[in-house]
N, C-alpha and C positions, 0 to 999 in steps of 0.2 A: 436511470443510473443507480438510484437507491436500491431497487430490487436486485439489479445485476450485481451490485457490490455485496449485498447480503448473501446472495448465492455463491459468491466467490470465497466466502469464509471457510477456511479449513479444507480447501480443495484446490485442484489445478484450474488454470484458465480454460483449458479445453472442456473440462467437466462443467464448470459454471456457465460457460458460453452455451454449451449444449442444453443445459437445463433452462436457461433464459429463452433460447429459441423455441424450445418445445412449449414453454409456458405461453409465449406470445402467439404461437400458431394456434393454440387451443382457445385462448381468450383474446378478444380484439381490444378490450378496454381494461383499465385497472379497476373500474367498477365491477366488471364481471369477475375478475380475480378475487376482489374483496367479498363478493356475494356468493361465490361458489362453495360447494361442500369442501371442507378442508382436505378430505381424502383425495379429492380430484386434483386439487392444487399439488398436494404431496406427490401424487402419481406422476405428474408432468415435470416435476423438478427432481425426481429421485436420482437421476444421474449426477446431480450436483453434490450428493451426499448430505447426510443429516437432515433429510427431507421432513422427518417427523417433528423436528425442531424448527426448521426454517419456514415451513408452510404456515403454521399458526402465527409465527412472528410476523411474517410478511402481511398476512391478512389483518392482524391486530394493528400494525402500523398504518396500513392503508385506511382502515376504518377510523382510526384516530385522526388522521389528517382530514378525512372527509367530514368527520363530526365537528372538528374545530374550524375548518376553512370553508366548508360548504361544497368542496369538490376535491378530488385527488390530484393536486397540482402543487408543486413546490416552487413555481416561478417567482413567487413573492419574495423568496430568499435573495433574489438578484439585487434587490434594493436595500438589503440589510448589510451591516458591517460583518466581516468574517467571524468575529468572536460571538456576536449575537446569533448568527446562523448556526455556528458550531454548537452552541449551547441548546438551541432549539432541537437539532437532530439528536443530541446526546440524551434527550428526555425519553426517547423511545427504547423500550427493552429490545436488546439484540443489536443495538447500534453502539459501537465503541469508537474510540478516537480515530482509528484507521478508516473505518467505514465513513464516518462523518467527514473527515478531511478529504477522502477520495471523492465523495459527492461534490464537495465545495470546489475542489480544484478542477475536476473533469467536467462537471455540469455547468459550473458558474464562473470558471476561470479565476477563482480567488487565489491570492498569493499565500496559500498555506502549504504545509509540507507533511504529507502522510508518511508515517513510518510503518513499514510492513516488516515481516520476519527477516527478509534479506537485508534491508537497510539497517535494521537493529543489529544484526550480526556483524555487518561491515563496520558500523560505528564503534562497536565494542572492540573489534580487532584493530581499528585505527587508533584507538585510545581516546576517541572523542567523548565516550561515556563509560561509566563503570559497568562491570559485568552484571551487577545487581540491579541496574536501572531498568525499569519496565518500559514498555513501548510508549505509554502515555507520557511519562516523564522524559523519555528520549525525545519525543516530539517537541516538548517544551524547551529542552536544552538545545536541540539542533536547529530549530527554526531560525533563531536570531543569528546563527552562524552563517546563514545562506542569504544572499541578497534576494529580495522579493522576485526580481526578474529571472532568477536562476532556479527557483524552487521546483517548478514543473520539470525542467530539464534534469535537475539533480535527482528527482524522484524516479523518473523513467530510466536514466542511465545507471543509477545504483542498483535498481532491481535487475536490469539486464546483466550487470557485472556480478551480482550475487548468484544469479542462475547459472552463468557460464564459467565464471572464474572463482569467485570467493564463495564456493559452495560450503554447505554445512559440514559435509564429510569429504575428506580428501580435496581441500582447496588447491587450485592450481597456482600456487604462489610463484612458481618459476615463470609463469606467463603473465603475472599481474603488473599492470602499468602503475599501480599505486605502491609497489613494494618499498620504494624509498621513503614513503610516508607511513609505513605500517609496522609498528613494533611487533605485532604477532606474526606477520609475514617474515620479518627478519629473524625472529626466534625460530620459526619453522625451517627457514632456508639456510640459516647460518648458526646452527645450535652451539657451535664451539667458539664462536667469535667473542671478542671482548664485549662485555655488556654496554660499554660506552658507544660501540658501533651500532648497537640496537636501541639507541636512546629514543625514548618516546617523544611524540610531538604534541600529544594532548589537544586541547581546544585551540591551539595556535594554527592547526591545519585550517586552511581557508578553502572556500568552495571552488575557486577558479581552476586550480591545478587538478582537482579531482574531476571536475566536469570535463576539462580538456582531455585528460587521460582516459576517462571512461568513454568519451565520445570516440576517441581513436580506436579503442577496442571494439566498440559497436560498429564502427565503419568497416573495420577489417572483417568482422563477423558477417556483415551484410554482403560484402564483396565475395566472401568465400562461399556464400549460398547461392550466388547468381550463376 
C-alpha cells in the first residue's frame, strides 16, 4: 500500500494503478525493487508520472525500512498507536500527511482521516476550514469533527463527491446534496439572494448529514452505471 500510495501522488488512479501493476509484474518481491537499477524501476512506473522522482524515493524508503527493521515489512505498525505510526511514516522523504494517513487507514484500519485535494476543496467550500489552510492543518482540524467510526466512510464518500459533483472547475452545485450546508454553493447558485440566506455553517457542520447525503449520491451514481 505504501508504494501504491506514493505512485498515486500527482496523478490519476488509473495511471497509478497501471504503474503499480507493471512494477509488480516485473519484480516479485520488494527486495528486488529495492536492489534493482533505478532506471529499471523508473521505466516500469513511468505511466504513473514523475517516475524520475518516484523511483529513487521508493527505493530509498524500501532500503531504509530494511536497514532499520531487517526486512521490508510494515506489519509492526499494527501494534503501534496511530500517532506513533504516523510519525514513523512521516520520517521518510516523499511521504506527506495524506500518504501516511492513507497507509494507516487502508492497510491497518486505523481511525485516521486522510485529506486529499478533493476533501480539501470541499472543506473550504463548506466553510469547515479557511481557504489558506494547508492540507496538513486541514487534517488536524477536520479529524476531531468526525467520529472515529465514520472516518473511513467520510474519506471515501467525500472523494467520490469531489470527483463527480464538487469539482474544482464548474462544480455541479445544482445537483449537490450538500447545498443546504454549503456557503460557497449557495453563493454560486443564488448570487442575488440576501446574504443571510447564504449564512455560513462553519465548524458546526457535523459528519452524519454529510455522510448520509454523500452516500445517497454515491448510491445513485452506482445505480446509473449498472
